N, C-alpha and C positions, 0 to 999 in steps of 0.2 A: 134822519134815519141812524139807529145805532152802527157803531164798526164803520163811520165814515165820519171823515171831518171836510169841514165847508168852510169856507170863504165870504161872506155878506159885507158887501160891498153899501155904503149909505150916501145919500147924495153929499154928506159932509166929506168922503175921501175925495181928496186933491190930487193931484195928476202926481206932484211929487211925492208922497206916499207911495202909491202905487210902485214908481219907478226904484223907490228902495226898497219895496218888499221884492219886486221884479229880482234888484242885483244881489241880495240877498241869498235867493234862492239858488238864483244862475252860479255865485260864489261856491255856497255847498254842494249842489251839483258837481260842477267839475274837481272839489276837493277829493269826493266819493270815487268819482272816475280815475284822479290822478293815483291817488292809494291803491286803487286796482288795477292798475297798471305796473306799479313798481313792485306788489307781492307778485304778481305774477311773473315778473322777467325776474326779479330775486329767485324763485322757485326753476323756472328753465335754466338758470347760469348754472344751479348748482345741480342741477339733472346732465345736463351737457360737459361740467366737470367730474360728475359720477362715471358718465359712459366713458371720457376719455380716458380715467384711471382703469377701468376695467378694460378699456383696448392695450394700456399699455400695459397693464400684467398679463393678458394673451400673448401681446408679440414678446413677452418676457421669453413666456414658456412653451412659446412654438419655436423661437431662437435657440432655446436649451436644449429640447427635444431633437433639434436637426443637429446641432453639433456633438448630441449622444448618439446620433443614426449614421454620421458619416463614418464614423470607424467600423458599425456593424457590415455598412455596404461596401466598405472596401475589406472588410475581413470575407463578404462572401462572395467579392469579384475572384480575391484570392484563392478560395476554393475550389471557384470553379475554373479556375487554371490551373491549378493542382491537379483538378479531377480529369482535365484533360491533356493532362503529361502521363496521368497514370493510364489512360487509356490508350493512350499511344503505346507506352511501354509494354503493355498487356498483349496489343495486338502485337507487336513484333517478339517478342518473347515466343509466342502461339505458332507467329511460322518461323521462328529458330530451331523452336522443336520439332513441329511439322515437318521438317529440311530436314533433322539430324534424323528424325525416323526413320523418314526415308533415305538415306543413305545408310545407315543399316540396314536396311532390310534390302537394297540391294545388293550391300557386299555379303550380306549372308545368301542372299539367292546363286552371288558370282560364285563364293567359296563353296558351294553344293554341286556346281555346275563344275567348276574344276577339279571337283573331288579333292578340295583341302576341306581343313578339323579345323574348327574351334579350338582354340591354346585351352587345356584346362589348367589352371593352377595347383601345382603340385600339392598333395596330401602331404599336411603336416602330423607326425607321428606325437602321440601324448601317451605319456610315462607315467605309469601311477606306481611307488613304493607304499608297503606298510610298514611305517614307522612307530618306534615303541613311544607310549606316553605316560607319564601319571595324572595329569589333570589339575594342577595345582600352579600359581605364580606365585615367583618372591622375585625379592630384592635384598640388597646389602643390607646391615642394619646401620641405619644414618642416627648419630649419636641424638638428635633432637626428637626423633621417631622413637626409640628406646626409653629415652625421657619422657614420652607421651603414653606409650604405653606401661610404665614401670616395671622394663624388660631387667632383668637381671642377666642376659648373655649378654657379651661384648662382642664373639665372635661367631659365626654362622650366618644362614640365611633365613631372612624373615618372610613367612609364607603371607601376603599379602591377598590372595582368593584361592578358592578351591572348590573349583566346579561342580556340581552337583549330577551327581550319579559314576564320579569319574572313581578310576581303582584308590586315586587318595581318599576321597570321602567316602569311600566303601572302607578301606582301611582305619578312618579315626584320625586322619590328619585335619584340620582344625585353622581356620583363620588366625595369625597374632602367632602362632607357633613358631618356634624357630628352630630348624633341623641343620644339626651340626654334624651327622654323619651318614653320608649313605656309603652303607657293607663296611669295610675294612676301612673309608676313605676321610679322612675329617674334611669338614668343611668351614672356611673361615671368611668366604666370599662366595657372592653367585658364580665366579668364575671354577671356581672347585666345584662345585654342584654342575655345572654343565661339564664339563672333564671326564668327571665320573660316571657322569652319565651315558658318555660316548660308548658307544661300542655296547649297549647294551640291546636285548633285542623282545620283542613284546611276547609275551607269556613268562618270561621270567622274573623268578620273585627276587626282590630286594628289599635291604631293612636298611631304615632311618631309625639314627637316633633324633629323638625332637625334644627340648626343652619345653614344657608348659607350663609359664609363672616360673616355680621353684621346682615342680615336679620333673623328672626324666623317664621317658616314654623311650620303648620299643616298638613302631610300626612296621608289619611286612606291607610291602605293595605287591602284586600281580600286576607287572605291566602291561596295560591294555594297546591296542592295534589301532594305528591311523593312519586312513588311505591320506599320500601326500603327494602332491604330482610333484613328478620330476625335471626341473631345468635341465633341457640340454644346452 
């Protein structure tokens, strides 16, 4: 029959031949089985080692996460303790405030019943005066500044700023002008300007001598009035 193998024995086949054939078949079967068993054992050992390696990796990750989690847990515990202390502090502060408020109310009621009056702090009188002003800032002439600005003047008061809309601005005074005279007083430094301006009054017209570059000018300034608080 096709696809099948048959063994045919004749009468001439002796018992030794049959034994040899059976032994060969048995040895081949044992060899196949031994090979199958060895391959199965090898695959199983490899799988076991792979699982052990994965287990070791997972264990290491768990230990790492545990070590990272410990400080966080400690911080949470500390925050819980701090919150507890804060809560107690707020409760105590509320009690103290309520107690003080009750004492104040009681003292007020007793004062009214006894005809007492609450002490009123003395009123502080604030006085103001009208002071004259020209509306510009100035300083002594510094040699380095004079060199930088190419100033020809060696003495006088250097104008550093003129406030917009001020009496000096209306009169035509400009920044970097050098004021050398106020009325009949020659000015060599800022102290001279302050001394010459003392005693002037708001509304008074003063004349200043100005050096602007190489040009000499005379400007008339009508002094303005500035409300200044007087210190007692």
